[in-house]
N, C-alpha and C positions, 0 to 999 in steps of 0.2 A: 678560622676559615678552612684550614686544612682538614679539620674534623668533618666538614661537609663533604669533602672528596671521599673520605673513608666511609661515611654514612651512605652516600649515594652508590659507591662501588659495592658495598655490602648488600644494599637493597636491590640493586638492578643487576648485579653480577657482571657489570661492564665497567671497565676502567674509566674513571671520571676526572675531568678537569673542571675546576671552578675559576671563572673569570669574573671581573668586576667592571661595572659601569656605574660609578657613584659620582654624581654631579651636583654642584650647589645651585645651579640655575642662575638666571639673571633677575636680580631684585630691581624694582622700579626706582629705588633711590640711588642705585649704583650707576656708575658710568659704563663704559664698554666692558663686557664680561671677559674673562680669560678665554683662551683659545678652546679649552675643553670644558667650559662651564655648562654647556648645553649641547644637545645633539646637533652636529654640523659636519661639514666635509672634513674638517681637521680630525674629528673623532673617528670618522669612517676610515680616513687615511692611516691613522695611527694603528687601528686594529688590523688593517690590511697588511701592514708591514710585519705583523706577527703571524701571518697565515701559516708559515712553516712549522709552527708549534702545535698546530691542530692536526688531528688524525681522524679519518673516516671510520676507524675502528674504535673510537672513544666517544663517550657522552660528554657534552659540554653543558655545564650549568652556568648560566650568565646571571649573576646577581645584579639586578637593576634597581637603582635609586635615583630617579631623574624626573624632572618636571617637563622634559621634552625639548623641543627645538625645531629643527627642519624635518618635515615629513619625508622628504626625499632621503635624507641621511638615515632616518630610522628604518625606512624600507630597505635601503641598500645594506645596512648593517645586518638586518634580519636575513637577507639573501646571502650575505657573506658567511654567516654561521651555518645556514642551510647547506651551502656548497662544501664547506671545508671540514665539517665534522660529521660523525655518524648519526648523531641525534642531538637536538638542541632544546634545552629546557630553560624557561625564564623563571627565575626565583625573585619574588617581590615581597620583601619583608615590610616595606613601608609604602612607597609610591612609585608608580610608573605611569606618568600622565602624558596626554597629548601624543607627541611623536614617540615617546617612550612606550605608550600603549601600543602604537603601531609595531614597534620593535617586539614587544611581548607577544602580540597575537601572531607574529611570524614564527614563533617557536612551535615545536610539536606539542608542547604542553606548558601550561602556566601553573606554577605553584604559588599560591597567595598565603602569606603569613596571617596570623590572627588579626593583625591590623593593616594588612596589605590592601592596596586599592589601585585600580586602574582609573582611567578617565575617558571622557569623550575625545574623539579625534577631529573635532571641528577646529580648523586652523585659526591661528591668530596672526594678524598683520602688524608689522612694526610701523608705527606712526610717530615720528620724533623719537622720544625715549620710552614710549609706552607701547605695549602690545594691545591691540584692539581685536576682539573676537569678530571674525568675518561673519559668523552666523547672526550676530546682532543686526548687521546691515541688511542681510538677506531676509531675516524674519520680519524686520520692520515693514518691508514692502509686502511680504506675504500676509501679514496681519492687516495691512491696509486693504489689500484685495479681498480678504475675508470679510472685513467690515463693510465693504461696498456690496458684496453679495448678500450679507445680512440685511443691509438697508433696503436693497431691492426686494428681498423676500417679505420684509415687514410692510413695505409700501404696497406691494401686490396684495397681501392679505387684507390690509385696511381698505384699499380701493375696491376689492372684490366684495367686501361686506357692505360698503356704503354707496356703491355705484351700481347702476343697472347696465353699464357698458360691458361688452364681452371681453374675453381675455386678450384677444388680438389687439384691441384698442387700448387696453390698460398697460400692456407690456412696454410700449415706447414711453409712456408717462413715468412709470416706475424706474425705468432704466435712466431716463434723463435726470430724475431726482437723485438717484444714487450717484450718477456721474458728477453732478454739480456739487454734491456733498463731499465727494472725495477729491475733487479737482484741486483745491488749495493745498492739500497735503501731497498730492502727486507732483505738483509743481516744485515742491521742495526736495523731491527725490532725484538723486544723481543716477541716471540709468547706466551710465558708463561705469560708475563705481559699483553699482549693483551687479553688473555683468562681471566685473573683475572679481568681486567677492564670491560670486557664485562659482566662478572658475576655480578659485582657490579651494573652496569646499569640495568641488568635484575631484580635484587632484587627490585630496586626502581620502575621499570615498573610493577612488580607483585603486590607490595603494592598498587600502584595507581589504578591498574585494579580492585582489590578487593574492594577498597573503592568506586570507581565510579560505580561499578556494584551494590553494596548494596544501594548506593545513588539513582540510577535509579529505583531500585526495590521498595525502600521506597517511592519515589516520585510518582510512579504510584499507590500506595495504599492509599496515603494520599491526598485527594482532598480538604478538608476543614480544615482551621485553622492550628495550629502548632502541633497537637497531633500526636506523632509518634507511631510506632508499633514495638514490639520486637518479634523476633522468633529465634529459635535455639540458645537460649541465652548462654547455657553452654560453647560451644567452644569459644565464644567471651569474656565471663567472664575470661576464662583461658588465653586468649591472653592479656587482660588488666592486669592480675596478673603476666604475664610473665612466666606462667607455661608451655606454649607450644610455639613453633616457628611458627609464623603466616604464612609464605609462604606455608606450607604444608597442611593447614587445608582445603582449598576449592579446592584442585587440581582437584579432580574428577569432581566437578560441573563446575569449570572454564574451563576445557579442552573441554567442549561441546560447540563448537562455532556455533551450529545450532540455539542457542538462540540469536536473534538480539541484546538484551541488553548486552550480554557478548561481542559480536563483537564490539559494539560501545564503551564499557568500555575499551577494549583492544586497540582499535585504538586511543582513546583519551589519554590513558596512554602512548602509544608509541610516540605520538605527544609531550606530555609534557617532555618526556625524551630526544628525539633526534631531534626535529624540530628547536630548537633555537640556534643561533650561539654563545651565551655567557651565562654563568651560571647566570649572573646578569640581564639578559634580563627582561624588565618590561612587565608583562602581566596585563594590565589595564582592565578597565571595557569593553571597545570596543573589545579588543582581547579575553578576557575571554568569552564573549558572542559569538564571532565569532567561537571559537573552540568548544562551546557547554557546558561550565561549568554552573552550577546552581548558577548564581550570580544575585544580584538585587541592585538597588539604595536604600539608606536609606529612611525610611519614612520621609515625608516632615518636620514634627515636630522635627525629630531627627537630620537632617542634620547640623544645627548650633552646636549642642553638639559634633558631630563627627569631625567637622572642628576644634573645640577648642582642642579636644583630639590630633588631628594631630599636632597642634602647640606645645602642651606640649611634645609629643613624639619626635619631631624634634628639640626641643630647646636645644642648646649646654649645657645649665645649668643642664639638666637632662641626659646628656650622661653617660652611664654606669648604668642607672636605671634598677633594677631588681624588678619585682612585680609579684607575683603568688598567686592564690587562690581566694576565694570568696570576693567580695567587701562588706565591712561593714562600718557602720558609726563610725567615730573615737570618742572615749570616752575621754573627758577631765577631768583631776583630778583623 
């Protein structure tokens, strides 16, 4: 791990710290996970207690291996590193899924290993001991609405061909048929639950939009090296400390979509939330670049080290490994 600090320092000419966020995640067959098994307020708080070890004159490389957790915790942790270090790079040798993807897109740059992957940021809701994708509930009603429109279109086309009545007379007939066809299924839908799930997805979209907007703004200002810039620090410091609820902070600025950067950030956030058919869908290097994420290959000298890290992180002998904080040389004796 310390080799990574040397490699990054040599490549970027900026003193580098390597930090870890390695989490086993919650398995469905297990009971309550450990406090640090997934992204949550305990993880955010643990990193915050180490803030004095960070410097705005240094680059932080955060090695992420996590299947996610709380979107709020992922967002706040990204803002924590944005505030307390000069520049923040997310390194993903294996996986950074769900809320961990949110954390990664909050970095100034994402480095994906050869087998590294991100994932959709559609939220999952805990029901009993299982996590259920909120997107499944929302998409079910949207598919039903689409089916009703298709039934209306087909009925209109058929009636137009076989009837001499005008369009105005046929529309109520086709609409009534589509409504009757959909009614039994609509009656089974819980609209309160649909609204709740839609709100859960909207929260993830808003977090992603804010991180992507700030990433784009930072990227446009930083043309050379890894040195970052901080501005309007106080609101983001409050987010990192958990003093304010993040979605309300930039509402006025983010509601102005005359800014192309805001439109791009929102469009990409919506894509990450709703465009993929499965919560575990792999967003690899090719897909990440296709949709416009700031990702890059490892430096050539770094690639073998990252491949070794992937082997360790996927080794069954290390299943359940949790590792957090600054990488340090072990002291013997």
